[in-house]
A tleap script that builds the chain and sets N, CA, C and O, in Angstrom:
source leaprc.protein.ff14SB
mol = sequence {
  NLYS ALA SER GLY ALA VAL VAL GLY GLY SER
  SER GLY GLY LEU ILE SER HIE TRP ALA GLN
  ARG SER LEU THR LEU GLN ALA LYS ALA ARG
  GLY CYS HIE LEU VAL THR ASN GLU VAL LEU
  PRO GLN ILE ARG ASP ASP LEU GLN PRO PHE
  LYS MET GLY LEU ALA HIE PHE PHE VAL LYS
  HIE THR SER ALA SER LEU THR ILE ASN GLU
  ASN TYR ASP THR ASP VAL ARG LEU ASP THR
  GLU THR VAL LEU ASN ARG LEU VAL PRO GLU
  ASN ALA GLN TYR ARG HIE THR LEU GLU GLY
  PRO ASP ASP MET PRO ALA HIE VAL LYS SER
  SER LEU PHE GLY SER SER VAL THR VAL PRO
  ILE THR ASP GLY LYS LEU ASN LEU GLY THR
  TRP GLN GLY LEU TRP LEU CYS CGLU
}
set mol.1.N position { 94.830 104.288 -99.832 }
set mol.1.CA position { 94.809 104.191 -101.269 }
set mol.1.C position { 93.890 103.055 -101.682 }
set mol.1.O position { 93.785 102.047 -100.983 }
set mol.2.N position { 93.235 103.215 -102.802 }
set mol.2.CA position { 92.346 102.185 -103.302 }
set mol.2.C position { 92.996 101.502 -104.494 }
set mol.2.O position { 93.641 102.144 -105.322 }
set mol.3.N position { 92.822 100.239 -104.563 }
set mol.3.CA position { 93.323 99.452 -105.667 }
set mol.3.C position { 92.235 98.474 -106.034 }
set mol.3.O position { 91.475 98.048 -105.164 }
set mol.4.N position { 92.138 98.109 -107.290 }
set mol.4.CA position { 91.099 97.180 -107.700 }
set mol.4.C position { 91.685 95.843 -108.074 }
set mol.4.O position { 92.846 95.748 -108.472 }
set mol.5.N position { 90.885 94.822 -107.946 }
set mol.5.CA position { 91.299 93.492 -108.365 }
set mol.5.C position { 90.169 92.868 -109.153 }
set mol.5.O position { 89.017 92.898 -108.722 }
set mol.6.N position { 90.485 92.307 -110.295 }
set mol.6.CA position { 89.539 91.535 -111.077 }
set mol.6.C position { 90.119 90.139 -111.187 }
set mol.6.O position { 91.266 89.967 -111.601 }
set mol.7.N position { 89.345 89.163 -110.826 }
set mol.7.CA position { 89.787 87.782 -110.843 }
set mol.7.C position { 88.923 87.044 -111.845 }
set mol.7.O position { 87.696 87.133 -111.793 }
set mol.8.N position { 89.546 86.318 -112.754 }
set mol.8.CA position { 88.755 85.601 -113.742 }
set mol.8.C position { 89.446 84.353 -114.224 }
set mol.8.O position { 90.669 84.232 -114.144 }
set mol.9.N position { 88.653 83.425 -114.726 }
set mol.9.CA position { 89.218 82.191 -115.261 }
set mol.9.C position { 88.208 81.079 -115.212 }
set mol.9.O position { 87.001 81.318 -115.255 }
set mol.10.N position { 88.697 79.867 -115.124 }
set mol.10.CA position { 87.854 78.689 -115.142 }
set mol.10.C position { 87.852 78.018 -113.775 }
set mol.10.O position { 88.891 77.896 -113.126 }
set mol.11.N position { 86.687 77.591 -113.353 }
set mol.11.CA position { 86.608 76.859 -112.091 }
set mol.11.C position { 86.524 75.352 -112.358 }
set mol.11.O position { 86.041 74.591 -111.520 }
set mol.12.N position { 86.989 74.943 -113.508 }
set mol.12.CA position { 87.055 73.526 -113.810 }
set mol.12.C position { 86.337 73.142 -115.094 }
set mol.12.O position { 86.754 72.207 -115.778 }
set mol.13.N position { 85.265 73.848 -115.430 }
set mol.13.CA position { 84.521 73.546 -116.640 }
set mol.13.C position { 84.833 74.556 -117.726 }
set mol.13.O position { 85.844 75.255 -117.662 }
set mol.14.N position { 83.971 74.632 -118.714 }
set mol.14.CA position { 84.165 75.574 -119.806 }
set mol.14.C position { 83.534 76.927 -119.518 }
set mol.14.O position { 83.669 77.857 -120.313 }
set mol.15.N position { 82.860 77.043 -118.410 }
set mol.15.CA position { 82.162 78.275 -118.078 }
set mol.15.C position { 83.137 79.258 -117.434 }
set mol.15.O position { 83.877 78.914 -116.512 }
set mol.16.N position { 83.118 80.473 -117.938 }
set mol.16.CA position { 83.959 81.516 -117.345 }
set mol.16.C position { 83.298 82.062 -116.090 }
set mol.16.O position { 82.073 82.086 -115.967 }
set mol.17.N position { 84.125 82.490 -115.184 }
set mol.17.CA position { 83.652 83.081 -113.938 }
set mol.17.C position { 84.527 84.297 -113.650 }
set mol.17.O position { 85.741 84.268 -113.854 }
set mol.18.N position { 83.891 85.363 -113.175 }
set mol.18.CA position { 84.621 86.586 -112.883 }
set mol.18.C position { 84.213 87.108 -111.518 }
set mol.18.O position { 83.082 86.912 -111.075 }
set mol.19.N position { 85.131 87.762 -110.871 }
set mol.19.CA position { 84.847 88.461 -109.622 }
set mol.19.C position { 85.583 89.792 -109.689 }
set mol.19.O position { 86.695 89.872 -110.211 }
set mol.20.N position { 84.964 90.816 -109.166 }
set mol.20.CA position { 85.622 92.120 -109.129 }
set mol.20.C position { 85.452 92.705 -107.742 }
set mol.20.O position { 84.390 92.590 -107.130 }
set mol.21.N position { 86.494 93.323 -107.260 }
set mol.21.CA position { 86.478 93.853 -105.898 }
set mol.21.C position { 87.365 95.088 -105.840 }
set mol.21.O position { 88.410 95.148 -106.486 }
set mol.22.N position { 86.936 96.067 -105.059 }
set mol.22.CA position { 87.791 97.207 -104.738 }
set mol.22.C position { 88.509 96.908 -103.438 }
set mol.22.O position { 87.898 96.465 -102.466 }
set mol.23.N position { 89.788 97.148 -103.428 }
set mol.23.CA position { 90.599 96.885 -102.247 }
set mol.23.C position { 91.007 98.203 -101.603 }
set mol.23.O position { 91.130 99.223 -102.281 }
set mol.24.N position { 91.210 98.175 -100.324 }
set mol.24.CA position { 91.717 99.338 -99.614 }
set mol.24.C position { 93.044 98.983 -98.984 }
set mol.24.O position { 93.153 98.013 -98.235 }
set mol.25.N position { 94.048 99.776 -99.293 }
set mol.25.CA position { 95.368 99.587 -98.711 }
set mol.25.C position { 95.633 100.745 -97.761 }
set mol.25.O position { 95.185 101.867 -97.994 }
set mol.26.N position { 96.353 100.467 -96.706 }
set mol.26.CA position { 96.694 101.520 -95.760 }
set mol.26.C position { 97.585 102.555 -96.437 }
set mol.26.O position { 98.380 102.226 -97.317 }
set mol.27.N position { 97.441 103.816 -96.015 }
set mol.27.CA position { 98.259 104.896 -96.561 }
set mol.27.C position { 99.737 104.580 -96.346 }
set mol.27.O position { 100.131 104.034 -95.315 }
set mol.28.N position { 100.524 104.928 -97.321 }
set mol.28.CA position { 101.958 104.652 -97.279 }
set mol.28.C position { 102.746 105.938 -97.507 }
set mol.28.O position { 102.276 106.853 -98.183 }
set mol.29.N position { 103.937 105.995 -96.942 }
set mol.29.CA position { 104.872 107.077 -97.234 }
set mol.29.C position { 105.421 106.864 -98.643 }
set mol.29.O position { 105.232 105.802 -99.237 }
set mol.30.N position { 106.088 107.861 -99.162 }
set mol.30.CA position { 106.698 107.707 -100.474 }
set mol.30.C position { 107.691 106.547 -100.427 }
set mol.30.O position { 108.408 106.368 -99.443 }
set mol.31.N position { 107.720 105.768 -101.499 }
set mol.31.CA position { 108.641 104.645 -101.571 }
set mol.31.C position { 107.991 103.453 -102.237 }
set mol.31.O position { 106.886 103.548 -102.773 }
set mol.32.N position { 108.684 102.331 -102.198 }
set mol.32.CA position { 108.191 101.072 -102.753 }
set mol.32.C position { 107.833 100.161 -101.581 }
set mol.32.O position { 108.654 99.917 -100.697 }
set mol.33.N position { 106.615 99.671 -101.588 }
set mol.33.CA position { 106.098 98.911 -100.452 }
set mol.33.C position { 105.583 97.544 -100.893 }
set mol.33.O position { 104.840 97.441 -101.869 }
set mol.34.N position { 105.974 96.512 -100.182 }
set mol.34.CA position { 105.463 95.173 -100.410 }
set mol.34.C position { 104.059 95.103 -99.822 }
set mol.34.O position { 103.883 95.291 -98.618 }
set mol.35.N position { 103.055 94.835 -100.659 }
set mol.35.CA position { 101.660 94.850 -100.202 }
set mol.35.C position { 100.957 93.513 -100.377 }
set mol.35.O position { 99.748 93.425 -100.168 }
set mol.36.N position { 101.682 92.483 -100.753 }
set mol.36.CA position { 101.068 91.168 -100.983 }
set mol.36.C position { 100.241 90.714 -99.787 }
set mol.36.O position { 99.097 90.289 -99.947 }
set mol.37.N position { 100.813 90.801 -98.594 }
set mol.37.CA position { 100.103 90.328 -97.399 }
set mol.37.C position { 98.940 91.218 -97.001 }
set mol.37.O position { 98.097 90.809 -96.202 }
set mol.38.N position { 98.879 92.409 -97.533 }
set mol.38.CA position { 97.743 93.290 -97.297 }
set mol.38.C position { 96.620 93.013 -98.307 }
set mol.38.O position { 95.441 93.203 -98.005 }
set mol.39.N position { 97.000 92.565 -99.497 }
set mol.39.CA position { 96.037 92.286 -100.568 }
set mol.39.C position { 95.394 90.907 -100.406 }
set mol.39.O position { 94.178 90.768 -100.543 }
set mol.40.N position { 96.205 89.894 -100.115 }
set mol.40.CA position { 95.699 88.509 -100.090 }
set mol.40.C position { 94.470 88.287 -99.206 }
set mol.40.O position { 93.529 87.637 -99.662 }
set mol.41.N position { 94.424 88.783 -97.981 }
set mol.41.CA position { 93.228 88.541 -97.168 }
set mol.41.C position { 91.949 89.123 -97.782 }
set mol.41.O position { 90.851 88.630 -97.527 }
set mol.42.N position { 92.103 90.170 -98.587 }
set mol.42.CA position { 90.944 90.819 -99.185 }
set mol.42.C position { 90.417 90.075 -100.415 }
set mol.42.O position { 89.275 90.288 -100.823 }
set mol.43.N position { 91.239 89.203 -101.007 }
set mol.43.CA position { 90.806 88.502 -102.226 }
set mol.43.C position { 90.803 86.982 -102.081 }
set mol.43.O position { 90.431 86.277 -103.019 }
set mol.44.N position { 91.204 86.477 -100.940 }
set mol.44.CA position { 91.342 85.021 -100.750 }
set mol.44.C position { 90.066 84.274 -101.132 }
set mol.44.O position { 90.128 83.274 -101.848 }
set mol.45.N position { 88.920 84.742 -100.666 }
set mol.45.CA position { 87.655 84.063 -100.976 }
set mol.45.C position { 87.332 84.111 -102.464 }
set mol.45.O position { 86.724 83.184 -102.998 }
set mol.46.N position { 87.738 85.194 -103.139 }
set mol.46.CA position { 87.503 85.299 -104.586 }
set mol.46.C position { 88.387 84.339 -105.371 }
set mol.46.O position { 87.978 83.837 -106.418 }
set mol.47.N position { 89.582 84.082 -104.883 }
set mol.47.CA position { 90.534 83.216 -105.588 }
set mol.47.C position { 90.179 81.733 -105.484 }
set mol.47.O position { 90.388 80.975 -106.431 }
set mol.48.N position { 89.647 81.325 -104.346 }
set mol.48.CA position { 89.468 79.901 -104.045 }
set mol.48.C position { 88.729 79.091 -105.109 }
set mol.48.O position { 89.119 77.948 -105.348 }
set mol.49.N position { 87.685 79.612 -105.765 }
set mol.49.CA position { 86.983 78.770 -106.743 }
set mol.49.C position { 87.761 78.480 -108.031 }
set mol.49.O position { 87.352 77.619 -108.810 }
set mol.50.N position { 88.869 79.179 -108.268 }
set mol.50.CA position { 89.553 79.075 -109.554 }
set mol.50.C position { 90.639 78.022 -109.573 }
set mol.50.O position { 91.582 78.073 -108.783 }
set mol.51.N position { 90.501 77.052 -110.494 }
set mol.51.CA position { 91.572 76.091 -110.731 }
set mol.51.C position { 92.693 76.785 -111.499 }
set mol.51.O position { 93.872 76.580 -111.212 }
set mol.52.N position { 92.316 77.609 -112.477 }
set mol.52.CA position { 93.278 78.433 -113.205 }
set mol.52.C position { 92.588 79.713 -113.634 }
set mol.52.O position { 91.380 79.744 -113.869 }
set mol.53.N position { 93.371 80.752 -113.729 }
set mol.53.CA position { 92.810 82.034 -114.124 }
set mol.53.C position { 93.844 83.129 -114.015 }
set mol.53.O position { 95.047 82.875 -113.950 }
set mol.54.N position { 93.350 84.349 -113.997 }
set mol.54.CA position { 94.201 85.522 -113.903 }
set mol.54.C position { 93.623 86.486 -112.883 }
set mol.54.O position { 92.408 86.667 -112.806 }
set mol.55.N position { 94.483 87.091 -112.114 }
set mol.55.CA position { 94.092 88.172 -111.211 }
set mol.55.C position { 94.734 89.445 -111.748 }
set mol.55.O position { 95.952 89.521 -111.902 }
set mol.56.N position { 93.917 90.423 -112.024 }
set mol.56.CA position { 94.399 91.692 -112.566 }
set mol.56.C position { 94.238 92.759 -111.493 }
set mol.56.O position { 93.141 92.952 -110.969 }
set mol.57.N position { 95.313 93.446 -111.166 }
set mol.57.CA position { 95.309 94.490 -110.151 }
set mol.57.C position { 95.567 95.835 -110.819 }
set mol.57.O position { 96.451 95.966 -111.665 }
set mol.58.N position { 94.780 96.830 -110.424 }
set mol.58.CA position { 94.864 98.162 -111.021 }
set mol.58.C position { 94.775 99.196 -109.911 }
set mol.58.O position { 93.908 99.099 -109.042 }
set mol.59.N position { 95.651 100.173 -109.929 }
set mol.59.CA position { 95.615 101.237 -108.928 }
set mol.59.C position { 95.019 102.497 -109.571 }
set mol.59.O position { 95.456 102.927 -110.638 }
set mol.60.N position { 94.025 103.073 -108.909 }
set mol.60.CA position { 93.347 104.274 -109.408 }
set mol.60.C position { 94.023 105.522 -108.837 }
set mol.60.O position { 93.428 106.267 -108.058 }
set mol.61.N position { 95.256 105.728 -109.234 }
set mol.61.CA position { 96.021 106.832 -108.684 }
set mol.61.C position { 97.040 107.240 -109.742 }
set mol.61.O position { 97.719 106.382 -110.305 }
set mol.62.N position { 97.156 108.524 -110.017 }
set mol.62.CA position { 98.052 108.969 -111.090 }
set mol.62.C position { 99.498 109.119 -110.664 }
set mol.62.O position { 100.370 109.339 -111.504 }
set mol.63.N position { 99.767 109.003 -109.373 }
set mol.63.CA position { 101.160 109.112 -108.935 }
set mol.63.C position { 101.571 107.913 -108.087 }
set mol.63.O position { 102.439 108.023 -107.221 }
set mol.64.N position { 100.946 106.776 -108.339 }
set mol.64.CA position { 101.321 105.515 -107.700 }
set mol.64.C position { 101.338 104.440 -108.773 }
set mol.64.O position { 100.707 104.583 -109.820 }
set mol.65.N position { 102.056 103.374 -108.508 }
set mol.65.CA position { 102.160 102.305 -109.499 }
set mol.65.C position { 102.210 100.953 -108.812 }
set mol.65.O position { 102.413 100.849 -107.602 }
set mol.66.N position { 102.018 99.924 -109.619 }
set mol.66.CA position { 102.110 98.543 -109.152 }
set mol.66.C position { 103.177 97.821 -109.954 }
set mol.66.O position { 103.344 98.066 -111.148 }
set mol.67.N position { 103.887 96.942 -109.294 }
set mol.67.CA position { 104.852 96.099 -109.985 }
set mol.67.C position { 105.049 94.828 -109.168 }
set mol.67.O position { 104.653 94.760 -108.004 }
set mol.68.N position { 105.655 93.839 -109.776 }
set mol.68.CA position { 106.000 92.600 -109.085 }
set mol.68.C position { 107.517 92.544 -108.995 }
set mol.68.O position { 108.218 92.724 -109.990 }
set mol.69.N position { 108.015 92.293 -107.786 }
set mol.69.CA position { 109.451 92.255 -107.598 }
set mol.69.C position { 109.780 91.476 -106.331 }
set mol.69.O position { 108.919 90.794 -105.775 }
set mol.70.N position { 111.001 91.575 -105.887 }
set mol.70.CA position { 111.543 90.861 -104.713 }
set mol.70.C position { 110.647 91.019 -103.484 }
set mol.70.O position { 110.232 92.128 -103.147 }
set mol.71.N position { 110.357 89.909 -102.825 }
set mol.71.CA position { 109.508 89.967 -101.620 }
set mol.71.C position { 110.274 89.681 -100.336 }
set mol.71.O position { 109.679 89.682 -99.258 }
set mol.72.N position { 111.566 89.440 -100.423 }
set mol.72.CA position { 112.310 89.003 -99.243 }
set mol.72.C position { 113.200 90.103 -98.658 }
set mol.72.O position { 113.025 90.505 -97.507 }
set mol.73.N position { 114.141 90.579 -99.447 }
set mol.73.CA position { 115.130 91.537 -98.946 }
set mol.73.C position { 114.618 92.962 -99.094 }
set mol.73.O position { 114.434 93.440 -100.213 }
set mol.74.N position { 114.388 93.640 -97.986 }
set mol.74.CA position { 113.875 95.024 -98.016 }
set mol.74.C position { 114.850 95.983 -98.697 }
set mol.74.O position { 114.442 97.048 -99.161 }
set mol.75.N position { 116.124 95.622 -98.763 }
set mol.75.CA position { 117.087 96.482 -99.446 }
set mol.75.C position { 116.743 96.663 -100.923 }
set mol.75.O position { 117.065 97.698 -101.506 }
set mol.76.N position { 116.098 95.679 -101.531 }
set mol.76.CA position { 115.715 95.803 -102.938 }
set mol.76.C position { 114.732 96.966 -103.100 }
set mol.76.O position { 114.862 97.757 -104.034 }
set mol.77.N position { 113.761 97.076 -102.208 }
set mol.77.CA position { 112.804 98.186 -102.284 }
set mol.77.C position { 113.495 99.523 -102.046 }
set mol.77.O position { 113.225 100.500 -102.744 }
set mol.78.N position { 114.383 99.565 -101.062 }
set mol.78.CA position { 115.106 100.811 -100.771 }
set mol.78.C position { 116.018 101.204 -101.935 }
set mol.78.O position { 116.083 102.376 -102.306 }
set mol.79.N position { 116.717 100.232 -102.506 }
set mol.79.CA position { 117.596 100.518 -103.647 }
set mol.79.C position { 116.786 100.949 -104.869 }
set mol.79.O position { 117.211 101.826 -105.620 }
set mol.80.N position { 115.627 100.337 -105.068 }
set mol.80.CA position { 114.764 100.727 -106.189 }
set mol.80.C position { 114.318 102.174 -106.027 }
set mol.80.O position { 114.320 102.933 -106.995 }
set mol.81.N position { 113.938 102.561 -104.820 }
set mol.81.CA position { 113.556 103.951 -104.566 }
set mol.81.C position { 114.727 104.894 -104.818 }
set mol.81.O position { 114.534 105.985 -105.356 }
set mol.82.N position { 115.933 104.494 -104.440 }
set mol.82.CA position { 117.123 105.312 -104.694 }
set mol.82.C position { 117.328 105.518 -106.192 }
set mol.82.O position { 117.586 106.634 -106.642 }
set mol.83.N position { 117.213 104.437 -106.960 }
set mol.83.CA position { 117.377 104.523 -108.411 }
set mol.83.C position { 116.291 105.419 -109.016 }
set mol.83.O position { 116.585 106.264 -109.862 }
set mol.84.N position { 115.053 105.240 -108.589 }
set mol.84.CA position { 113.965 106.070 -109.113 }
set mol.84.C position { 114.202 107.551 -108.818 }
set mol.84.O position { 113.951 108.402 -109.672 }
set mol.85.N position { 114.684 107.860 -107.615 }
set mol.85.CA position { 114.952 109.257 -107.263 }
set mol.85.C position { 116.099 109.855 -108.083 }
set mol.85.O position { 116.120 111.058 -108.345 }
set mol.86.N position { 117.048 109.010 -108.483 }
set mol.86.CA position { 118.132 109.493 -109.355 }
set mol.86.C position { 117.636 109.695 -110.782 }
set mol.86.O position { 118.022 110.651 -111.455 }
set mol.87.N position { 116.775 108.784 -111.234 }
set mol.87.CA position { 116.232 108.909 -112.592 }
set mol.87.C position { 115.298 110.107 -112.728 }
set mol.87.O position { 115.290 110.790 -113.752 }
set mol.88.N position { 114.514 110.349 -111.682 }
set mol.88.CA position { 113.481 111.390 -111.727 }
set mol.88.C position { 113.625 112.268 -110.473 }
set mol.88.O position { 112.870 112.110 -109.513 }
set mol.89.N position { 114.588 113.184 -110.486 }
set mol.89.CA position { 114.838 114.002 -109.291 }
set mol.89.C position { 113.748 115.054 -109.064 }
set mol.89.O position { 113.097 115.507 -110.005 }
set mol.90.N position { 113.569 115.424 -107.817 }
set mol.90.CA position { 112.593 116.462 -107.480 }
set mol.90.C position { 113.034 117.839 -107.953 }
set mol.90.O position { 112.187 118.694 -108.212 }
set mol.91.N position { 114.322 118.074 -108.073 }
set mol.91.CA position { 114.804 119.423 -108.359 }
set mol.91.C position { 114.915 119.751 -109.842 }
set mol.91.O position { 115.513 120.768 -110.193 }
set mol.92.N position { 114.361 118.930 -110.717 }
set mol.92.CA position { 114.348 119.242 -112.146 }
set mol.92.C position { 113.364 120.389 -112.389 }
set mol.92.O position { 112.525 120.688 -111.539 }
set mol.93.N position { 113.472 121.010 -113.528 }
set mol.93.CA position { 112.616 122.163 -113.823 }
set mol.93.C position { 111.328 121.693 -114.498 }
set mol.93.O position { 111.190 121.762 -115.719 }
set mol.94.N position { 110.390 121.215 -113.683 }
set mol.94.CA position { 109.105 120.743 -114.183 }
set mol.94.C position { 108.144 121.913 -114.320 }
set mol.94.O position { 108.239 122.894 -113.582 }
set mol.95.N position { 107.225 121.804 -115.262 }
set mol.95.CA position { 106.164 122.814 -115.409 }
set mol.95.C position { 105.038 122.573 -114.405 }
set mol.95.O position { 104.472 123.518 -113.855 }
set mol.96.N position { 104.722 121.309 -114.173 }
set mol.96.CA position { 103.625 120.942 -113.263 }
set mol.96.C position { 104.158 120.961 -111.829 }
set mol.96.O position { 104.816 120.019 -111.388 }
set mol.97.N position { 103.866 122.043 -111.115 }
set mol.97.CA position { 104.359 122.192 -109.746 }
set mol.97.C position { 103.252 122.567 -108.773 }
set mol.97.O position { 103.531 122.875 -107.615 }
set mol.98.N position { 101.999 122.546 -109.224 }
set mol.98.CA position { 100.881 123.000 -108.389 }
set mol.98.C position { 100.728 122.208 -107.097 }
set mol.98.O position { 100.271 122.749 -106.090 }
set mol.99.N position { 101.106 120.933 -107.115 }
set mol.99.CA position { 100.898 120.072 -105.946 }
set mol.99.C position { 102.190 119.793 -105.183 }
set mol.99.O position { 102.255 118.852 -104.392 }
set mol.100.N position { 103.204 120.598 -105.415 }
set mol.100.CA position { 104.448 120.441 -104.678 }
set mol.100.C position { 105.557 119.844 -105.525 }
set mol.100.O position { 105.302 119.331 -106.615 }
set mol.101.N position { 106.784 119.907 -105.033 }
set mol.101.CA position { 107.950 119.476 -105.801 }
set mol.101.C position { 108.044 117.961 -106.010 }
set mol.101.O position { 108.763 117.504 -106.899 }
set mol.102.N position { 107.328 117.187 -105.206 }
set mol.102.CA position { 107.401 115.729 -105.357 }
set mol.102.C position { 106.316 115.164 -106.268 }
set mol.102.O position { 106.334 113.975 -106.585 }
set mol.103.N position { 105.364 116.008 -106.695 }
set mol.103.CA position { 104.220 115.496 -107.455 }
set mol.103.C position { 104.590 115.085 -108.880 }
set mol.103.O position { 104.255 113.978 -109.302 }
set mol.104.N position { 105.266 115.941 -109.619 }
set mol.104.CA position { 105.613 115.594 -110.998 }
set mol.104.C position { 106.558 114.398 -111.054 }
set mol.104.O position { 106.357 113.521 -111.893 }
set mol.105.N position { 107.583 114.320 -110.195 }
set mol.105.CA position { 108.395 113.101 -110.202 }
set mol.105.C position { 107.560 111.845 -109.921 }
set mol.105.O position { 107.828 110.784 -110.486 }
set mol.106.N position { 106.557 111.961 -109.058 }
set mol.106.CA position { 105.705 110.803 -108.758 }
set mol.106.C position { 104.903 110.372 -109.984 }
set mol.106.O position { 104.699 109.177 -110.196 }
set mol.107.N position { 104.445 111.329 -110.795 }
set mol.107.CA position { 103.730 110.981 -112.030 }
set mol.107.C position { 104.644 110.216 -112.988 }
set mol.107.O position { 104.229 109.223 -113.586 }
set mol.108.N position { 105.879 110.676 -113.132 }
set mol.108.CA position { 106.817 110.011 -114.037 }
set mol.108.C position { 107.148 108.609 -113.519 }
set mol.108.O position { 107.153 107.648 -114.288 }
set mol.109.N position { 107.425 108.493 -112.217 }
set mol.109.CA position { 107.731 107.182 -111.633 }
set mol.109.C position { 106.568 106.219 -111.821 }
set mol.109.O position { 106.775 105.035 -112.089 }
set mol.110.N position { 105.358 106.718 -111.681 }
set mol.110.CA position { 104.170 105.884 -111.882 }
set mol.110.C position { 104.125 105.340 -113.309 }
set mol.110.O position { 103.789 104.176 -113.529 }
set mol.111.N position { 104.463 106.183 -114.263 }
set mol.111.CA position { 104.446 105.741 -115.661 }
set mol.111.C position { 105.545 104.726 -115.958 }
set mol.111.O position { 105.384 103.887 -116.845 }
set mol.112.N position { 106.646 104.790 -115.240 }
set mol.112.CA position { 107.729 103.825 -115.473 }
set mol.112.C position { 107.295 102.397 -115.133 }
set mol.112.O position { 107.617 101.463 -115.868 }
set mol.113.N position { 106.569 102.220 -114.027 }
set mol.113.CA position { 106.106 100.887 -113.631 }
set mol.113.C position { 104.718 100.561 -114.163 }
set mol.113.O position { 104.445 99.409 -114.501 }
set mol.114.N position { 103.850 101.536 -114.243 }
set mol.114.CA position { 102.499 101.317 -114.735 }
set mol.114.C position { 101.486 101.171 -113.612 }
set mol.114.O position { 101.840 101.044 -112.439 }
set mol.115.N position { 100.240 101.192 -113.995 }
set mol.115.CA position { 99.143 101.197 -113.019 }
set mol.115.C position { 98.510 99.829 -112.800 }
set mol.115.O position { 97.535 99.714 -112.059 }
set mol.116.N position { 99.055 98.781 -113.440 }
set mol.116.CA position { 98.428 97.470 -113.270 }
set mol.116.C position { 99.434 96.336 -113.419 }
set mol.116.O position { 100.490 96.483 -114.035 }
set mol.117.N position { 99.069 95.200 -112.833 }
set mol.117.CA position { 99.809 93.946 -113.011 }
set mol.117.C position { 98.785 92.811 -113.095 }
set mol.117.O position { 97.681 92.911 -112.559 }
set mol.118.N position { 99.166 91.755 -113.762 }
set mol.118.CA position { 98.328 90.564 -113.869 }
set mol.118.C position { 99.128 89.369 -113.355 }
set mol.118.O position { 100.283 89.164 -113.730 }
set mol.119.N position { 98.487 88.588 -112.489 }
set mol.119.CA position { 99.149 87.446 -111.851 }
set mol.119.C position { 98.336 86.191 -112.150 }
set mol.119.O position { 97.113 86.211 -112.007 }
set mol.120.N position { 98.980 85.101 -112.561 }
set mol.120.CA position { 98.251 83.857 -112.772 }
set mol.120.C position { 97.659 83.327 -111.463 }
set mol.120.O position { 98.209 83.543 -110.384 }
set mol.121.N position { 96.537 82.635 -111.584 }
set mol.121.CA position { 95.914 81.928 -110.457 }
set mol.121.C position { 96.032 80.440 -110.756 }
set mol.121.O position { 95.686 79.992 -111.849 }
set mol.122.N position { 96.517 79.680 -109.792 }
set mol.122.CA position { 96.596 78.230 -109.915 }
set mol.122.C position { 96.055 77.616 -108.626 }
set mol.122.O position { 96.528 77.922 -107.532 }
set mol.123.N position { 95.075 76.761 -108.771 }
set mol.123.CA position { 94.477 76.057 -107.627 }
set mol.123.C position { 94.070 77.012 -106.506 }
set mol.123.O position { 94.339 76.758 -105.332 }
set mol.124.N position { 93.420 78.109 -106.883 }
set mol.124.CA position { 92.868 79.044 -105.907 }
set mol.124.C position { 93.859 79.957 -105.222 }
set mol.124.O position { 93.535 80.585 -104.214 }
set mol.125.N position { 95.084 80.039 -105.765 }
set mol.125.CA position { 96.102 80.894 -105.150 }
set mol.125.C position { 96.827 81.689 -106.224 }
set mol.125.O position { 96.932 81.255 -107.371 }
set mol.126.N position { 97.329 82.870 -105.836 }
set mol.126.CA position { 98.183 83.615 -106.759 }
set mol.126.C position { 99.433 82.794 -107.025 }
set mol.126.O position { 100.069 82.303 -106.093 }
set mol.127.N position { 99.784 82.645 -108.287 }
set mol.127.CA position { 100.931 81.838 -108.674 }
set mol.127.C position { 102.146 82.747 -108.883 }
set mol.127.O position { 102.645 82.909 -109.997 }
set mol.128.N position { 102.596 83.326 -107.787 }
set mol.128.CA position { 103.799 84.144 -107.803 }
set mol.128.C position { 105.009 83.248 -107.558 }
set mol.128.O position { 104.890 82.192 -106.938 }
set mol.129.N position { 106.159 83.669 -108.041 }
set mol.129.CA position { 107.390 82.943 -107.768 }
set mol.129.C position { 107.742 83.032 -106.289 }
set mol.129.O position { 107.226 83.891 -105.573 }
set mol.130.N position { 108.604 82.162 -105.843 }
set mol.130.CA position { 108.995 82.095 -104.433 }
set mol.130.C position { 109.410 83.449 -103.886 }
set mol.130.O position { 109.046 83.798 -102.763 }
set mol.131.N position { 110.158 84.208 -104.654 }
set mol.131.CA position { 110.704 85.479 -104.170 }
set mol.131.C position { 109.962 86.680 -104.739 }
set mol.131.O position { 110.465 87.802 -104.677 }
set mol.132.N position { 108.766 86.461 -105.297 }
set mol.132.CA position { 108.016 87.566 -105.889 }
set mol.132.C position { 106.915 88.059 -104.938 }
set mol.132.O position { 106.303 87.286 -104.201 }
set mol.133.N position { 106.696 89.357 -104.989 }
set mol.133.CA position { 105.607 89.968 -104.244 }
set mol.133.C position { 105.051 91.148 -105.002 }
set mol.133.O position { 105.686 91.668 -105.920 }
set mol.134.N position { 103.863 91.569 -104.614 }
set mol.134.CA position { 103.196 92.715 -105.221 }
set mol.134.C position { 103.652 93.983 -104.509 }
set mol.134.O position { 103.552 94.089 -103.286 }
set mol.135.N position { 104.149 94.932 -105.275 }
set mol.135.CA position { 104.628 96.208 -104.730 }
set mol.135.C position { 103.684 97.327 -105.108 }
set mol.135.O position { 103.161 97.356 -106.222 }
set mol.136.N position { 103.466 98.242 -104.194 }
set mol.136.CA position { 102.850 99.540 -104.466 }
set mol.136.C position { 103.971 100.556 -104.349 }
set mol.136.O position { 104.637 100.640 -103.317 }
set mol.137.N position { 104.176 101.314 -105.393 }
set mol.137.CA position { 105.226 102.340 -105.386 }
set mol.137.C position { 104.575 103.712 -105.504 }
set mol.137.O position { 103.668 103.927 -106.307 }
set mol.138.N position { 105.060 104.622 -104.688 }
set mol.138.CA position { 104.470 105.960 -104.692 }
set mol.138.C position { 105.555 106.992 -104.467 }
set mol.138.O position { 105.271 108.189 -104.434 }
savepdb mol mol.pdb
quit
């Protein structure tokens, strides 16, 4: 899956600086996946010049989403997937069925979380909370 990152902000002066990069994430099974450690190595060099700024992540996929959530206990991801499957079951009577029974639920789940997140940058690093991580949900 491809995801994009745009990093922008100030490197100390009044001049704005921007970097944009396409990221590649390994294919994932359906579910919610912690991808922070897969993303960071791909953007580390882009982040370093920024004293403060914003990193914007966007996924170019209509049945996948990004969100920020728990990075420690894997049960949170599993429980989130359980809740999503209850909210948007595969066996509902959807009109859009051309790509299989799991496709329309994936579109709805994607819309619930959205296709992008923005994370503050402080001193060249993503300023996530201690227990926060970047999730790819599909």
